[in-house]
C-alpha positions as CSV (number, residue, x, y, z in Angstrom):
1,M,142.1,-33.7,-59.9
2,A,144.0,-33.0,-56.9
3,V,143.5,-34.1,-53.6
4,A,144.7,-32.9,-50.6
5,M,146.7,-35.5,-47.9
6,A,149.1,-35.3,-44.9
7,G,152.3,-35.1,-47.0
8,G,150.7,-32.2,-49.4
9,A,148.8,-32.4,-52.9
10,K,148.2,-36.1,-54.5
11,F,146.2,-36.7,-57.4
12,K,143.7,-39.3,-57.7
13,G,145.7,-41.6,-59.4
14,T,148.4,-41.8,-57.2
15,Q,146.8,-41.9,-54.3
16,M,145.0,-45.4,-56.4
17,R,149.0,-46.6,-56.8
18,E,149.7,-46.0,-53.2
19,K,147.0,-48.0,-52.2
20,Q,147.4,-51.1,-54.1
21,L,150.7,-51.4,-53.5
22,N,149.9,-51.6,-49.7
23,E,147.0,-53.7,-50.2
24,M,149.8,-55.7,-52.4
25,I,152.4,-55.6,-49.1
26,E,149.6,-56.7,-46.5
27,K,148.5,-59.7,-49.0
28,K,152.7,-60.7,-49.7
29,V,153.4,-60.3,-45.7
30,K,150.3,-62.7,-45.2
31,E,151.3,-65.1,-47.4
32,A,154.7,-65.2,-46.7
33,T,153.8,-65.7,-42.9
34,E,151.5,-68.7,-43.7
35,V,154.4,-70.2,-46.0
36,C,156.8,-69.6,-43.6
37,G,154.6,-71.3,-40.7
38,G,156.4,-74.8,-40.5
39,D,159.3,-74.0,-42.1
40,E,161.2,-70.5,-41.9
41,K,164.6,-71.7,-43.7
42,S,162.8,-73.1,-46.6
43,A,163.4,-72.4,-50.6
44,E,159.3,-70.8,-50.4
45,C,159.5,-69.2,-47.6
46,K,163.0,-67.4,-48.8
47,V,160.8,-66.8,-52.0
48,A,157.7,-65.6,-50.4
49,W,159.8,-62.5,-48.2
50,D,161.8,-61.9,-51.2
51,E,158.3,-61.0,-53.0
52,V,157.5,-59.0,-50.1
53,E,160.7,-57.2,-50.2
54,E,160.2,-56.2,-53.8
55,I,156.9,-54.9,-53.6
56,S,158.1,-52.8,-50.8
57,Q,160.9,-51.6,-52.7
58,A,159.0,-50.6,-55.6
59,K,156.8,-48.5,-52.5
60,A,159.8,-46.5,-51.9
61,D,160.8,-46.0,-55.7
62,F,157.4,-44.8,-55.9
63,R,157.5,-42.3,-53.3
64,L,160.9,-41.2,-54.5
65,K,159.9,-40.4,-57.7
66,L,156.9,-38.6,-57.0
67,Q,159.0,-36.3,-54.5
68,K,161.3,-35.7,-57.4
69,E,158.9,-35.2,-60.8
70,D,156.6,-32.7,-61.1
71,P,152.9,-34.2,-61.8
72,L,152.6,-31.3,-64.5
73,E,156.1,-33.0,-66.8
74,S,154.3,-36.5,-66.9
75,F,151.1,-35.0,-67.8
76,C,152.1,-32.8,-70.6
77,Q,154.4,-36.0,-71.9
78,E,150.9,-37.8,-72.8
79,H,148.6,-34.4,-73.5
80,P,150.9,-32.3,-75.3
81,E,148.1,-30.1,-76.9
82,T,146.4,-29.0,-73.8
83,D,146.8,-25.5,-72.8
84,E,148.9,-26.2,-69.6
85,C,151.6,-27.6,-72.0
86,R,152.2,-25.2,-74.5
87,L,155.0,-23.4,-75.1
88,Y,155.3,-19.7,-76.6
89,D,158.4,-17.9,-78.0
90,N,158.9,-14.4,-76.3
């Protein structure tokens, strides 16, 4: 099922994954802010912000993959027997 969004059509699973990543980023930013409240130079603070950076990078990688990948390709890898994925000889 495709749903229209500002950046074009996106599949429901794609929207859910983006939402999950956004929620994870918000949660980790909040955690990092709490951990770093007393000492911004502590090892725990650095680790907390590293986690925020890793999730942010995962979101950026996810968006880049979406731009480069045809959704039909991944669908056909999982469901090669469907009519949409059949290849015919001419």
